[in-house]
VODRENDREN-853570 format. One record per residue: residue number from 1; residue in three letters; x, y, z of N, C-alpha, C, O, CB in turn. Coordinates in Angstrom, 3 decimals. Atoms other than C-alpha are relative to their C-alpha. Glycine has a CB too. Example, Ala and Ser with C-alpha at 12.3 -4.5 7.8 and 13.67 -1.06 7.14 Angstrom:
1,ALA,0.890,-1.190,0.000,12.300,-4.500,7.800,0.900,1.200,0.000,1.936,1.181,0.665,-0.992,0.027,1.246
2,SER,-0.820,-1.190,-0.060,13.670,-1.060,7.140,-0.770,1.090,0.730,-0.261,2.198,0.899,0.414,0.462,-1.415
END
This chain:
1,ARG,0.767,1.234,-0.073,-38.395,-77.241,-57.390,0.624,-1.088,-0.844,0.290,-2.258,-0.655,-1.426,0.239,-0.437
2,GLY,-0.632,1.035,0.816,-36.277,-79.048,-59.944,-0.676,-0.156,-1.352,-1.843,0.195,-1.527,-0.018,-1.322,0.732
3,GLN,0.479,0.120,1.370,-36.703,-79.838,-63.585,-1.103,-1.038,-0.174,-1.946,-0.890,-1.059,1.141,-0.339,-0.897
4,LEU,0.998,1.062,0.141,-38.818,-82.987,-63.072,-1.098,0.068,1.048,-1.998,-0.773,1.056,0.670,-1.341,0.072
5,GLY,1.013,-0.115,-1.039,-40.869,-81.824,-60.111,0.284,-0.822,1.236,-0.593,-0.994,2.082,-1.310,-0.392,-0.544
6,HIS,-0.374,0.815,-1.157,-38.976,-83.981,-57.598,0.842,0.770,1.011,1.266,0.205,2.019,0.757,-1.228,-0.456
7,GLY,-0.753,-0.818,-0.941,-37.134,-81.111,-55.903,1.507,-0.063,-0.167,2.242,0.467,0.666,-0.342,-0.400,1.372
8,ASP,-1.435,0.055,0.268,-33.717,-81.873,-57.405,0.220,0.134,-1.507,-0.733,0.291,-2.270,0.627,-1.329,0.544
9,LEU,-0.318,-0.114,1.423,-31.946,-81.688,-60.744,0.552,-1.304,-0.566,1.181,-1.304,-1.625,1.001,1.122,-0.224
10,ASP,-0.521,1.301,0.423,-31.107,-85.408,-61.031,-0.742,-0.523,-1.230,-1.922,-0.233,-1.429,-0.107,-1.013,1.147
11,ASP,0.632,0.710,1.105,-31.761,-87.423,-64.194,-0.838,-1.143,0.561,-0.549,-1.655,1.643,1.063,-0.531,-1.006
12,CYS,0.867,1.094,-0.432,-34.490,-90.056,-63.925,-0.305,-0.868,-1.217,-0.879,-0.388,-2.194,-1.322,0.539,0.659
13,ASP,0.211,0.912,1.122,-34.626,-93.109,-66.209,-1.310,-0.775,0.089,-1.729,-1.396,-0.888,1.141,-0.967,-0.084
14,GLU,1.247,0.735,-0.194,-37.831,-94.587,-64.768,-1.073,0.944,0.534,-0.751,1.947,1.171,0.208,-1.194,0.967
15,PRO,1.077,-0.853,-0.531,-41.244,-93.099,-63.953,0.044,0.078,1.523,0.320,-0.916,2.195,-1.367,-0.527,-0.451
16,MET,0.054,-0.214,-1.447,-41.526,-91.626,-60.446,-1.219,0.855,0.319,-1.633,1.689,-0.486,1.310,0.677,0.524
17,LEU,1.119,-0.802,-0.464,-44.432,-90.184,-58.485,0.458,1.434,0.242,1.496,1.659,0.863,-0.607,-0.601,1.282
18,VAL,-0.247,-1.407,-0.295,-44.490,-86.381,-58.432,-0.876,0.345,1.200,-2.088,0.505,1.062,-0.312,0.935,-1.250
19,GLU,0.739,-0.203,-1.249,-45.493,-85.720,-54.810,-0.888,1.241,-0.045,-1.947,1.261,0.581,0.970,0.110,1.163
20,ALA,0.792,-1.229,0.077,-46.759,-82.215,-55.661,-1.361,-0.241,-0.657,-2.284,0.554,-0.476,0.767,1.071,-0.773
21,LEU,1.260,0.313,0.664,-49.510,-83.858,-57.742,-0.828,-1.036,0.756,-1.935,-1.371,0.333,0.270,-0.494,-1.395
22,ALA,0.723,1.010,-0.780,-50.539,-86.410,-55.100,-1.338,0.561,0.470,-1.405,1.677,0.985,0.844,-0.467,1.213
23,GLY,1.323,-0.421,-0.433,-54.243,-86.194,-54.376,-0.767,0.809,-1.030,-1.959,1.061,-0.849,0.120,0.790,1.238
24,LEU,0.683,-0.749,1.060,-55.039,-84.223,-57.541,-0.513,-0.966,-1.062,0.112,-1.994,-1.325,0.950,1.054,-0.635
25,LYS,0.538,0.809,1.087,-57.201,-85.676,-60.287,0.528,0.555,-1.319,0.189,1.669,-1.718,-1.564,-0.012,0.022
26,ILE,-0.604,-0.402,1.266,-55.244,-85.505,-63.534,-0.969,-0.338,-1.130,-1.405,-1.483,-1.255,1.380,-0.702,-0.217
27,ARG,0.931,0.193,1.118,-57.477,-85.052,-66.597,0.732,-0.370,-1.290,0.281,-1.239,-2.037,-0.827,1.267,-0.221
28,LYS,-0.763,0.260,1.217,-54.847,-85.017,-69.364,1.476,0.195,0.291,1.853,0.965,1.174,-0.460,0.924,-1.158
29,ILE,-1.441,-0.208,-0.082,-51.099,-85.319,-69.744,0.565,0.108,-1.413,-0.017,-0.399,-2.372,0.690,-1.154,0.789
30,ALA,-0.721,-0.110,1.261,-48.683,-84.439,-72.524,1.485,0.009,0.319,1.911,0.577,1.325,-0.421,1.282,-0.799
31,ALA,-1.447,0.040,-0.217,-44.970,-85.101,-72.849,0.711,-0.038,-1.342,0.211,-0.594,-2.320,0.401,-1.223,0.865
32,GLY,-0.830,-0.008,1.189,-42.269,-84.536,-75.397,1.458,-0.077,0.413,1.770,-0.304,1.582,-0.266,1.256,-0.856
33,GLY,-1.422,0.083,-0.268,-38.524,-84.511,-75.651,0.516,1.044,0.975,1.516,0.818,1.657,0.740,0.115,-1.266
34,TRP,-0.481,-1.096,-0.834,-38.205,-81.225,-73.771,-1.061,0.564,0.934,-0.842,1.601,1.560,0.524,1.095,-0.867
35,HIS,1.062,-0.548,-0.852,-41.477,-80.782,-71.881,-0.905,-1.108,0.527,-0.921,-2.219,-0.001,-0.831,1.033,-0.775
36,SER,1.119,0.825,-0.459,-44.235,-82.401,-69.871,-1.001,0.925,0.671,-0.630,1.960,1.225,0.476,-1.138,0.981
37,ALA,1.053,-0.818,-0.594,-47.558,-81.035,-68.658,-1.123,-0.901,0.482,-1.380,-1.958,-0.094,-0.533,1.045,-1.011
38,ALA,1.156,0.724,-0.519,-50.504,-82.230,-66.593,-1.119,0.999,0.247,-0.895,2.066,0.819,0.354,-0.780,1.306
39,LEU,1.178,-0.834,-0.202,-53.993,-80.745,-66.573,-0.857,-0.655,1.075,-1.259,-1.810,0.941,-0.806,0.191,-1.333
40,THR,0.813,0.540,-1.089,-55.942,-81.191,-63.335,-1.456,0.409,-0.164,-1.781,1.279,-0.973,0.534,0.474,1.359
41,GLU,1.423,-0.344,0.033,-59.692,-81.071,-62.758,-0.242,1.437,0.419,-1.126,2.098,-0.125,-0.788,-0.933,0.897
42,ASP,0.190,-1.365,-0.489,-59.358,-77.778,-60.895,0.558,0.962,-1.007,0.504,2.174,-0.798,0.666,0.206,1.374
END
């Protein structure tokens, strides 16, 4: 699935929509130098 959730291993300098999360209600997010996480309502 790729490191950023976009289906590839490309670097990304700007925010991009993660299609796998489309339609989900995100309750909380966290990000750091080496990680990111999203907590959904479900």
